[in-house]
VORO-102621 format. One record per residue (C-alpha): x, y, z; residue in three letters. Coordinates in steps of 0.2 Angstrom, whole numbers, padded with zeros to 4 digits, always signed. Example, Ala and Ser with C-alpha at 12.3 -4.5 7.8 and 13.67 -1.06 7.14 Angstrom:
+0062-0022+0039ALA +0068-0005+0036SER 
% end
This chain:
+0000+0000+0000MET +0015+0012+0004ARG +0022+0008-0013SER +0006+0012-0022GLN +0003+0028-0012LEU +0021+0033-0017ALA +0017+0029-0035PHE +0001+0039-0035MET +0009+0053-0026THR +0023+0054-0039GLY +0010+0055-0053ILE +0000+0068-0044ALA +0015+0078-0042ASN +0019+0077-0061MET +0002+0082-0065ALA +0003+0097-0054THR +0020+0102-0060ARG +0014+0101-0078CYS +0000+0113-0076ILE +0011+0129-0078ASN +0027+0121-0086ALA +0035+0125-0102SER +0035+0112-0116PRO +0054+0109-0111ALA +0049+0107-0093GLU +0035+0095-0098ILE +0047+0085-0107ALA +0059+0083-0092ALA +0044+0079-0081GLU +0039+0065-0093ILE +0057+0058-0093MET +0058+0059-0074ASP +0041+0050-0073ALA +0047+0036-0084LEU +0061+0034-0073ARG +0050+0033-0058MET +0039+0020-0067ILE +0053+0010-0073GLY +0061+0009-0056GLU +0044+0006-0047PHE +0039-0009-0058PHE +0057-0016-0059GLY +0058-0013-0078ALA +0074-0012-0088ASP +0066+0001-0100ARG +0051+0012-0099SER +0045+0022-0114TYR +0032+0031-0124ILE +0029+0025-0141LEU +0019+0038-0152SER +0010+0036-0168PHE +0007+0050-0181CYS -0011+0054-0183ASP -0014+0044-0199ASP -0005+0029-0191GLU +0008+0029-0206ARG +0023+0029-0194SER +0028+0028-0176MET +0043+0031-0165GLN +0049+0030-0147TYR +0045+0048-0142ALA +0053+0046-0124TYR +0063+0032-0117GLU +0072+0028-0100TRP +0083+0014-0097GLY +0093+0006-0083THR +0112+0009-0083THR +0120-0001-0097GLY +0103-0003-0107THR +0105+0002-0125VAL +0094+0015-0132SER +0082+0010-0146VAL +0077+0028-0149MET +0086+0029-0166THR +0084+0012-0174PRO +0065+0013-0171LEU +0061+0030-0179LYS +0049+0031-0193GLY +0043+0013-0192ILE +0025+0010-0200PRO +0013+0002-0187PRO +0007-0009-0202SER +0023-0019-0200ARG +0017-0025-0183TYR -0001-0028-0185PRO -0004-0040-0171TRP +0002-0027-0158CYS -0008-0013-0165VAL -0024-0023-0166LYS -0022-0030-0148THR -0019-0013-0141LEU -0034-0007-0149LYS -0046-0021-0145GLU -0039-0028-0128ALA -0033-0011-0121GLY -0016-0019-0116MET -0002-0030-0120LEU +0005-0041-0107ASN +0018-0054-0112ILE +0028-0063-0099ALA +0037-0074-0111GLN +0039-0072-0129LEU +0033-0089-0132SER +0016-0083-0128GLN +0015-0073-0143LEU +0004-0081-0157PRO +0011-0087-0173GLU +0003-0071-0182SER +0015-0060-0172ALA +0031-0067-0180TRP +0036-0049-0184ALA +0034-0044-0167GLU +0043-0059-0160ARG +0058-0055-0172ALA +0059-0037-0167LEU +0058-0041-0148LEU +0072-0054-0149GLN +0083-0042-0159ALA +0080-0029-0145LEU +0084-0042-0131GLY +0066-0040-0124VAL +0061-0055-0113ARG +0045-0048-0106SER +0035-0032-0109PHE +0019-0024-0104VAL +0010-0009-0113ALA -0006+0001-0111VAL -0013+0013-0125PRO -0012+0032-0125LEU -0027+0040-0132SER -0030+0058-0138THR -0048+0062-0141GLY -0053+0044-0141GLY -0040+0040-0154VAL -0025+0029-0152LEU -0010+0040-0152SER +0003+0028-0144GLY +0007+0017-0129CYS +0015+0018-0112LEU +0027+0002-0110GLY +0039-0007-0099LEU +0052-0020-0105SER +0062-0033-0096ALA +0079-0037-0103LEU +0089-0046-0090GLN +0076-0059-0085SER +0058-0063-0088GLU +0045-0053-0078HIS +0027-0055-0074ARG +0017-0039-0071TRP +0000-0042-0063ASP -0017-0033-0064GLY -0013-0020-0051ALA +0002-0015-0062THR -0009-0013-0077ILE -0022-0003-0067ALA -0008+0009-0060LEU -0001+0011-0078LEU -0019+0015-0085ARG -0020+0029-0072GLN -0004+0036-0077ALA -0008+0036-0096THR -0021+0050-0093ASP -0008+0061-0086VAL +0004+0058-0099PHE -0008+0060-0113ALA -0014+0077-0106LYS +0004+0083-0103ALA +0009+0078-0121LEU -0006+0087-0128GLN -0003+0102-0118ARG +0015+0104-0124ALA +0010+0102-0142ARG -0003+0115-0140THR +0008+0127-0131GLN +0022+0125-0144ARG +0010+0129-0158ARG +0002+0144-0150LEU +0019+0151-0146ALA +0024+0148-0165THR +0009+0159-0170GLN +0013+0172-0158TYR +0032+0172-0163THR +0028+0173-0182VAL +0016+0187-0179ALA +0030+0196-0169ARG +0044+0194-0182VAL +0033+0200-0195LEU +0028+0216-0185ALA +0047+0219-0181GLU +0055+0216-0199SER +0056+0229-0213VAL +0059+0217-0227THR +0055+0198-0231LEU +0073+0195-0233GLY +0076+0201-0215GLU +0061+0190-0208ALA +0065+0174-0217ILE +0079+0167-0205PRO +0069+0171-0190LYS +0053+0164-0197LEU +0061+0148-0202LEU +0069+0147-0184GLN +0052+0150-0176SER +0043+0137-0185VAL +0056+0124-0183CYS +0057+0127-0164GLU +0038+0127-0163GLY +0035+0110-0171VAL +0052+0101-0167GLY +0060+0102-0185ALA +0078+0104-0187GLU +0080+0112-0205LEU +0069+0124-0213GLY +0071+0131-0231ASP +0062+0146-0240PHE +0059+0144-0259TRP +0052+0159-0269ARG +0042+0158-0285VAL +0051+0166-0300ASP +0038+0170-0312PRO +0050+0173-0326THR +0057+0156-0327THR +0041+0148-0318ASN +0053+0139-0305ARG +0056+0139-0287LEU +0072+0147-0282LEU +0081+0144-0266TRP +0080+0159-0254GLY +0087+0155-0237GLY +0088+0142-0224THR +0089+0139-0205TRP +0096+0124-0196HIS +0097+0118-0178ALA +0115+0121-0170PRO +0127+0107-0174GLY +0117+0102-0189LEU +0128+0103-0206ASP +0117+0110-0219ALA +0131+0116-0231ALA +0127+0102-0244ALA +0108+0107-0243VAL +0112+0125-0247GLU +0123+0120-0262GLY +0108+0111-0269ILE +0097+0125-0267GLY +0108+0138-0274LEU +0111+0128-0290ASN +0095+0118-0294ILE +0079+0127-0297PRO +0063+0117-0295LEU +0049+0116-0307PRO +0030+0113-0302PRO +0027+0096-0294GLY +0046+0092-0291THR +0050+0087-0273GLY +0040+0092-0258LEU +0041+0111-0261PRO +0037+0109-0279GLY +0021+0098-0275ARG +0015+0111-0262VAL +0018+0125-0275TRP +0008+0115-0288ALA -0006+0111-0276THR -0007+0127-0266GLY -0010+0116-0250GLU +0001+0111-0235PRO +0008+0094-0235GLU +0015+0083-0220CYS +0026+0068-0223ARG +0029+0057-0208ALA +0038+0044-0219ASP +0048+0056-0230VAL +0062+0049-0241VAL +0074+0063-0237PRO +0081+0063-0254THR +0065+0068-0262ALA +0068+0087-0259LEU +0077+0088-0275VAL +0074+0072-0286ASP +0090+0075-0296ALA +0101+0074-0280ALA +0095+0058-0272PRO +0109+0057-0258ALA +0110+0074-0251GLU +0099+0072-0235ARG +0102+0056-0226PRO +0093+0052-0210GLY +0078+0063-0211TYR +0061+0055-0207LEU +0048+0069-0205GLY +0044+0083-0216ALA +0031+0096-0220PHE +0029+0112-0231ALA +0016+0125-0233PHE +0013+0138-0247PRO +0016+0157-0244VAL +0002+0165-0253CYS -0003+0183-0258SER -0022+0181-0260GLY -0025+0166-0271ALA -0007+0167-0278ARG +0007+0156-0272VAL +0022+0167-0270THR +0034+0154-0261GLY +0035+0139-0251VAL +0043+0135-0234MET +0048+0117-0231SER +0054+0109-0215PHE +0063+0093-0210TYR +0067+0082-0195SER +0077+0066-0190ARG +0062+0061-0180SER +0044+0058-0185VAL +0034+0075-0185LEU +0017+0074-0177PRO +0004+0080-0191CYS -0014+0083-0189ASP -0028+0093-0196ASN -0025+0107-0183ASP -0006+0108-0188LEU -0012+0110-0206LEU -0024+0123-0202GLU -0010+0133-0192ILE +0002+0130-0207LEU -0011+0138-0219HIS -0012+0153-0207ALA +0006+0155-0206LEU +0008+0155-0225GLY -0005+0168-0227SER +0003+0179-0214GLN +0019+0178-0223ILE +0012+0181-0240GLY +0002+0196-0234ASN +0017+0203-0228PHE +0025+0204-0245THR +0009+0212-0252ALA +0013+0230-0248ARG -0002+0238-0256LYS -0014+0229-0245ARG -0003+0226-0230ALA -0012+0236-0217GLU -0030+0230-0222GLU -0024+0212-0223GLN -0014+0213-0207ALA -0029+0219-0197ARG -0039+0204-0204GLN -0026+0192-0199LEU -0025+0199-0182THR -0043+0197-0179VAL -0043+0179-0185GLU -0027+0176-0175LEU -0035+0182-0159GLU -0050+0172-0162GLN -0039+0156-0165ARG -0029+0160-0150VAL -0044+0162-0139SER -0050+0145-0144GLU -0034+0137-0141ARG -0032+0147-0124THR -0050+0139-0119SER -0044+0122-0123GLU -0028+0125-0114LEU -0038+0131-0099ALA -0049+0116-0099ALA -0033+0104-0100ALA -0026+0114-0085ASN -0042+0112-0075LYS -0043+0093-0078GLU -0025+0092-0073LEU -0029+0102-0057GLU -0044+0091-0053ALA -0035+0075-0055PHE -0021+0082-0044SER -0034+0087-0031TYR -0044+0071-0032SER -0028+0060-0030VAL -0022+0070-0015SER -0039+0070-0007HIS -0042+0052-0009ASP -0025+0047-0001LEU -0031+0055+0016ARG -0041+0041+0021ALA -0029+0027+0021PRO -0016+0039+0028LEU -0027+0042+0043ARG -0029+0024+0046SER -0010+0021+0045ILE -0008+0035+0057ALA -0021+0030+0069GLY -0017+0011+0070PHE +0001+0015+0072SER -0002+0027+0086GLN -0014+0014+0094ALA +0000+0002+0094LEU +0011+0014+0103VAL -0002+0019+0116ASP -0010+0003+0119GLU +0001-0012+0115HIS +0018-0005+0118ALA +0021-0018+0132ARG +0020-0032+0119PHE +0034-0024+0108LEU +0052-0023+0111ASN +0062-0007+0109GLU +0065-0011+0090SER +0047-0014+0087GLY +0042+0001+0095GLN +0054+0011+0085ASP +0047+0003+0069CYS +0030+0009+0074VAL +0035+0026+0078ARG +0044+0028+0061ARG +0028+0022+0053VAL +0018+0035+0062HIS +0031+0049+0057ALA +0031+0044+0039ALA +0012+0044+0038SER +0012+0062+0046GLN +0025+0068+0034ARG +0014+0061+0020MET -0001+0070+0026THR +0009+0086+0027GLN +0015+0083+0009LEU -0004+0081+0003ILE -0009+0096+0013ASP +0004+0106+0004ASP -0001+0099-0013LEU -0020+0104-0009LEU -0015+0121-0003HIS -0005+0124-0019LEU -0020+0119-0029SER -0032+0130-0019ARG -0020+0145-0022VAL -0020+0142-0041THR -0039+0139-0042ARG -0046+0153-0030GLY -0053+0170-0035GLY -0044+0186-0033MET -0049+0203-0025ARG -0037+0217-0027ARG -0037+0232-0014GLU -0024+0244-0007ARG -0015+0235+0007ILE -0001+0240+0019ASP +0013+0228+0016LEU +0024+0235+0031SER +0010+0232+0043ALA +0007+0215+0037LEU +0026+0211+0038ALA +0026+0218+0056VAL +0012+0206+0060ASP +0020+0191+0053ILE +0037+0195+0061ALA +0028+0196+0078ALA +0020+0179+0075ASP +0036+0171+0072LEU +0045+0179+0086GLN +0030+0174+0098LYS +0032+0156+0092ALA +0050+0155+0096GLN +0054+0169+0109PRO +0072+0162+0113ALA +0077+0166+0095ARG +0087+0183+0093ARG +0082+0190+0076VAL +0083+0208+0071ALA +0068+0212+0059PHE +0071+0228+0048MET +0055+0232+0040ILE +0053+0248+0029ALA +0038+0259+0033ASP +0025+0264+0021GLY +0026+0250+0009LEU +0009+0249+0000LEU +0003+0238-0014ALA -0013+0235-0024TYR -0016+0216-0023ALA -0026+0202-0015ASP -0024+0203+0004PRO -0026+0185+0007ARG -0014+0179-0006LEU -0001+0192-0002VAL -0002+0187+0016ARG +0001+0168+0011ILE +0016+0174+0001ALA +0024+0185+0014LEU +0021+0172+0027GLU +0031+0159+0016ASN +0045+0171+0013LEU +0047+0176+0031PHE +0045+0158+0036GLY +0060+0153+0025ASN +0071+0167+0031ALA +0066+0163+0049TRP +0070+0144+0046LYS +0086+0146+0036TYR +0094+0158+0049THR +0090+0147+0065PHE +0108+0142+0066ARG +0114+0160+0069HIS +0115+0166+0086ALA +0110+0183+0080GLN +0101+0184+0064ALA +0094+0198+0053ARG +0078+0198+0042ILE +0075+0213+0031GLU +0059+0219+0021PHE +0060+0233+0009GLY +0057+0239-0008ALA +0067+0247-0023VAL +0061+0256-0039ASP +0065+0248-0055ARG +0060+0258-0071HIS +0045+0265-0062GLY +0040+0248-0054GLU +0040+0243-0036ALA +0052+0228-0033VAL +0049+0221-0015TYR +0062+0210-0007TYR +0064+0199+0009VAL +0083+0197+0014ARG +0091+0186+0027ASP +0109+0182+0032ASP +0106+0163+0034GLY +0111+0147+0025ALA +0109+0154+0007GLY +0111+0142-0007PHE +0121+0139-0023ASN +0115+0149-0037MET +0119+0135-0049ALA +0103+0126-0043TYR +0092+0142-0043ALA +0081+0135-0057GLU +0075+0122-0045LYS +0070+0135-0032LEU +0052+0137-0037PHE +0048+0119-0042VAL +0036+0110-0031PRO +0044+0097-0019PHE +0062+0102-0025GLN +0073+0107-0011ARG +0090+0114-0011LEU +0094+0108+0007HIS +0092+0090+0014GLY +0078+0086+0026ALA +0091+0083+0040SER +0097+0101+0039GLU +0080+0110+0038PHE +0063+0104+0039ASP +0049+0107+0026GLY +0042+0099+0010THR +0048+0111-0003GLY +0031+0118-0008ILE +0033+0136+0000GLY +0041+0145-0014LEU +0031+0136-0027ALA +0016+0143-0019THR +0024+0160-0018VAL +0028+0160-0037GLN +0010+0155-0041ARG +0003+0170-0031ILE +0015+0182-0039ILE +0012+0176-0056HIS -0007+0178-0053ARG -0004+0196-0049HIS +0005+0198-0065GLY +0022+0199-0057GLY +0039+0190-0057VAL +0049+0183-0043ILE +0068+0179-0043TRP +0082+0176-0030ALA +0100+0180-0026HIS +0110+0170-0014ALA +0127+0164-0009GLU +0131+0149+0002VAL +0131+0154+0021GLU +0130+0172+0016GLU +0111+0173+0016GLY +0098+0175+0002ALA +0087+0188-0005THR +0070+0185-0013LEU +0064+0199-0025PHE +0046+0200-0032PHE +0034+0212-0041THR +0015+0213-0040LEU +0010+0218-0057GLY +0010+0234-0067ALA -0002+0243-0055ARG +0011+0244-0041ASN +0022+0258-0047ARG +0038+0263-0037GLY 
% end
C-alpha cells in the first residue's frame, strides 16, 4: 500500500508540475516520470511510443533505461505500425499488451517476435495512450535481464498514469503551436523586409514543431521555377550540402516536396519522407531525415513561395497543424503584399486572436482537468493515511508492552512517515487552492502585514534572537489573502534558514526599477548555490536536505503561483552561508 501511495503521489506531483510548465519542462517531467515508473515496476526500459495521426509511422518519443541498457530511440524511428499488425490490433481491441514470455506470442505475431528478440526483450507490458478517443501511442515497460510478470494491479496503475501522460503531451504540443503563431506574428511586425524576416520565421516554425532544418523557396514568375531563398538549421547540424543544392538547382512545379506544395497550393505533411525527395536530381543529399512538411506562402490566391521543414524524428501531423500552417503561409504572404498590407494585417490579427482564444480555452480546460486530477488523488489519499496514523499510534499507546524497543521504534517510524505524507498532501492541496481561488485586489499596507507576521514568528520561538528591519510605508494594490500567504512563506523561509545563527537579521523593503516597485525579503542565513536556482520554485524540489532544515519544498512554489497570478515575477539571489534575497513584483499597477 505504501508503494502504491508513493506511485500515485509521484503521478499527482507530475500532473501538478505540468500545469504551468513550459514544453521543455513538460518533457523533463515525462522523462523523470518514466524513470520513476521503470524503477517502481522493476523494468529495464520504460518508454512512450507515439503514432502519427494517420498511423503511417511510429517512433519512440521518450525512453528511460537502466544503466547499461542500450537506447532504441534511433533504430525505431519512422517505422510504419502496419509492420506489426498484431500489436496494434491487440492494443486497440484488448486495451493492453502483457507478455511475460515471448513464447506466449501467437504465430501471427512473428514480426513482433523477431523485433523483440533483436532488441533483447524477454517480457513486456504496454497500455494505450489516447487523444480524443483515438489511439496515439502507448506507455510500455520492458524486461531485458530476465523474464518478468506484471499483474493486474500493475496494469491498473499504468492506466491511471496514461491519462496524465496524454494530457501533458497534448498540452505541450498545443502550447508550442500557440507560441509559434505568436512568434511569427511578432517577427513580421518587427521586420522591415521579407529577407530580414525569413531566417527568424524559419527558426520560429522549426522550434515550434520540432523540426531541425527549414528552407524558403520563392516563386520566380520569369522562369516558372522555385528558387532557393534561405535556410535555417539547428545548432550542430551541417546544412552546407543542402544550401549548395538549393543555390544551383531550381525546382519546377511538382518536383520534390516544395514543388508539390507549389503546384497544389496546399500544405503537406510527410511522416515517412524519403529525405532525398527534396530534389529528385540529387538523391543522396539528405540522409537520416524522417519527417517533413511544407506550406505555401500565398498573396491572395497566388502562391509566391514555399517553406519546407525537415526532422530526423517523426513529426506529428494533424488537421490542427495543417490549419496553423495555412494561417502562417497567409501571414507571410500578406507581409509581402505591400499595397494591401495594413488591411490584410488587421484581418489576420482578428483571425489570430479568435484562434488563440479558442486554443487558450482548450488549454484552460486541460489545466483544469490536470488540477482536478491532482486534487482528487491527493484528497483520496487522506483516508488510508489516517488509518495508518491511527493504528500506529494505537500500537504505541495501547500495545507498547508487547513490543520490544526495536518494534516500538518501527511503529514510531511508520507514524512519523504517515504524518509527513499527510503534510505533503496538505501542501499539494494548498498549492491547488492557491491556483484555483478567486482574486480581489485592494490597497494593502505591506509594512503592517510584515510587522504582524514577524511578531507571530518571534512569539512562536521567543528564545530566538532575530532583528527584523521592516521598511515603513510599503503599499501595494493586490489580493490581501494571497499576499499574506506569500509573505508568510517568504518570512518563514528566512526564519527557518537563519536558525543556526545566534544573532540573525531579516529585512523587508522595496526598490524602484524603471518605475515599478520591486519588493524583497533578505536574510543572512544559510543561502544556497545559485547553480541550482532553477529548482527553487519547482514544487517538492529542495536545495537543502531534510536533515538540515525541515519542510516539504512547496512554499516557494506557492509564492511563485501567487506572484504570477498578480502579473508579477519573482527571482532570487544568494550565496552559500551568506544569506539569500527573494525579489518580487506585484503587477504593473504597483508603481515605485
